[in-house]
Backbone bond lengths (Angstrom), bond angles and torsions (degrees), N, CA, C in turn:
res aa  C-N    CA-C-N  psi(-1)  N-CA   C-N-CA  omega(-1)  CA-C   N-CA-C  phi
1 X - - - 1.455 - - 1.532 108.98 -
2 X 1.310 116.27 136.31 1.459 121.75 -179.26 1.526 110.45 -72.35
3 X 1.319 115.25 148.66 1.461 121.40 179.03 1.525 109.37 -106.29
4 X 1.335 117.80 130.53 1.459 119.68 179.56 1.526 111.77 -71.81
5 X 1.319 116.29 148.71 1.461 121.87 172.91 1.528 106.54 -83.94
6 X 1.306 117.81 115.41 1.466 121.72 -171.19 1.524 114.23 -104.01
7 X 1.320 119.49 7.58 1.470 121.81 -176.85 1.524 112.26 -56.28
8 X 1.325 116.92 -47.81 1.465 120.83 -178.22 1.526 111.17 -64.41
9 X 1.323 116.81 -44.67 1.468 120.74 179.28 1.520 110.17 -66.53
10 X 1.323 117.30 -38.32 1.456 120.08 179.57 1.530 111.23 -61.91
11 X 1.318 117.62 -38.08 1.476 120.34 176.86 1.529 110.07 -60.71
12 X 1.322 117.14 -40.67 1.463 120.47 178.77 1.527 110.65 -68.65
13 X 1.309 117.15 -38.63 1.462 120.53 178.19 1.524 111.25 -64.06
14 X 1.327 116.50 -39.60 1.464 120.82 179.19 1.526 111.76 -63.71
15 X 1.325 117.28 -28.22 1.470 121.41 179.56 1.527 111.47 -65.72
16 X 1.330 117.54 -24.18 1.462 120.87 174.97 1.510 115.76 80.97
17 X 1.323 118.25 9.27 1.467 121.71 -179.94 1.530 109.65 -106.39
18 X 1.334 117.89 143.78 1.466 120.25 175.15 1.533 109.92 -61.33
19 X 1.321 116.98 146.55 1.462 121.18 176.79 1.515 109.35 -154.73
20 X 1.310 116.43 163.42 1.460 122.89 -179.90 1.517 109.47 -128.93
21 X 1.322 115.59 153.87 1.452 121.56 177.44 1.523 109.48 -134.48
22 X 1.317 116.94 132.55 1.457 120.57 169.77 1.513 107.38 -77.90
23 X 1.325 116.86 169.87 1.462 119.46 178.56 1.524 110.69 -59.83
24 X 1.335 117.38 -40.56 1.473 119.15 -179.18 1.529 111.50 -66.69
25 X 1.329 118.08 -37.30 1.467 121.17 176.81 1.525 110.56 -67.52
26 X 1.340 116.43 -41.43 1.459 121.21 178.26 1.527 109.46 -62.21
27 X 1.325 116.13 -45.10 1.463 120.33 -179.12 1.522 111.07 -63.74
28 X 1.323 117.15 -40.66 1.470 120.99 178.20 1.532 110.16 -64.06
29 X 1.327 117.53 -38.07 1.466 122.04 -178.42 1.520 113.43 -75.61
30 X 1.348 116.77 -37.95 1.458 120.55 -171.06 1.526 114.89 -110.43
31 X 1.325 116.30 -18.44 1.453 120.36 -175.67 1.519 113.41 87.55
32 X 1.326 117.82 -2.32 1.466 122.42 -178.88 1.525 110.59 -131.65
33 X 1.335 115.52 159.07 1.460 120.29 172.60 1.524 109.80 -73.32
34 X 1.321 116.59 158.85 1.460 121.73 172.73 1.530 107.07 -61.70
35 X 1.330 119.01 133.61 1.463 120.19 178.45 1.527 111.29 -54.75
36 X 1.325 116.16 138.65 1.465 121.20 -176.65 1.527 112.96 -75.96
37 X 1.316 117.72 -30.75 1.454 121.27 -179.94 1.533 108.91 -78.03
38 X 1.313 116.03 109.48 1.468 121.41 -175.52 1.520 112.86 -60.33
39 X 1.321 116.61 -42.84 1.462 120.12 -179.70 1.526 110.27 -61.70
40 X 1.320 116.66 -45.95 1.466 121.36 177.82 1.524 110.65 -61.44
41 X 1.323 116.57 -46.09 1.465 121.66 -179.12 1.521 111.79 -56.09
42 X 1.314 117.12 -45.89 1.466 122.40 -175.12 1.528 112.59 -77.21
43 X 1.331 117.60 -32.69 1.466 120.02 -171.64 1.524 115.78 -106.97
44 X 1.328 117.73 -43.26 1.462 119.82 -167.29 1.517 116.18 -120.16
45 X 1.312 118.56 -6.20 1.459 120.02 -177.59 1.530 110.92 -69.54
46 X 1.309 115.90 161.28 1.470 120.86 178.38 1.528 110.52 -59.50
47 X 1.319 117.09 -39.27 1.466 120.01 -179.07 1.533 110.95 -69.71
48 X 1.321 118.13 -34.88 1.470 120.59 177.08 1.521 110.76 -66.24
49 X 1.323 115.88 -41.71 1.463 119.97 178.88 1.527 110.82 -64.16
50 X 1.333 117.09 -41.36 1.467 121.08 178.45 1.526 109.72 -66.09
51 X 1.323 117.45 -41.16 1.466 121.38 179.29 1.533 110.71 -60.17
52 X 1.325 117.69 -43.46 1.467 120.93 -179.94 1.522 111.99 -62.31
53 X 1.317 117.26 -35.38 1.468 120.48 178.29 1.528 110.49 -57.24
54 X 1.332 116.74 -36.45 1.461 121.40 -177.75 1.527 112.78 -97.18
55 X 1.328 117.55 11.60 1.462 121.14 175.51 1.514 114.72 81.70
56 X 1.321 117.62 22.55 1.460 121.95 178.40 1.518 110.30 -106.03
57 X 1.312 115.54 162.22 1.450 122.95 167.72 1.521 106.48 -129.25
58 X 1.298 116.97 152.70 1.456 121.16 179.39 1.518 108.38 -94.74
59 X 1.315 115.53 131.20 1.458 123.23 176.13 1.530 106.32 -117.94
60 X 1.315 115.88 128.42 1.462 119.92 -177.90 1.516 109.83 -94.80
61 X 1.308 114.86 127.08 1.460 123.29 171.32 1.523 105.12 -113.41
62 X 1.273 117.85 162.49 1.457 118.63 179.96 1.516 110.31 -56.92
63 X 1.331 115.70 115.95 1.455 124.09 175.41 1.529 114.55 65.51
64 X 1.342 117.00 19.41 1.462 121.44 179.83 1.521 108.21 -155.96
65 X 1.321 117.69 146.77 1.463 120.89 173.49 1.511 108.92 -119.08
66 X 1.308 116.75 146.11 1.464 122.21 178.19 1.525 109.16 -117.24
67 X 1.311 116.37 147.95 1.454 122.60 173.83 1.516 106.30 -109.70
68 X 1.330 116.90 116.89 1.450 122.30 -176.45 1.524 109.53 -120.35
69 X 1.321 116.21 139.17 1.457 120.45 176.94 1.518 108.83 -67.94
70 X 1.337 116.29 141.06 1.467 120.51 178.97 1.504 109.85 -88.63
């Protein structure tokens, strides 16, 4: 399984502000599409694990994901 490049997203997470990404923005940032399995995306994906490190959780909206501070 391919691993997303999270440098761009990590910079946004470090800023501490909520933000959202469309699939095209996510793909441009990471080189991969947003994972299709919602449960995996929110709980076990590389981006979910990185988000938790910075105190975020992933919330799925239709065709967009948001990073919200917990």
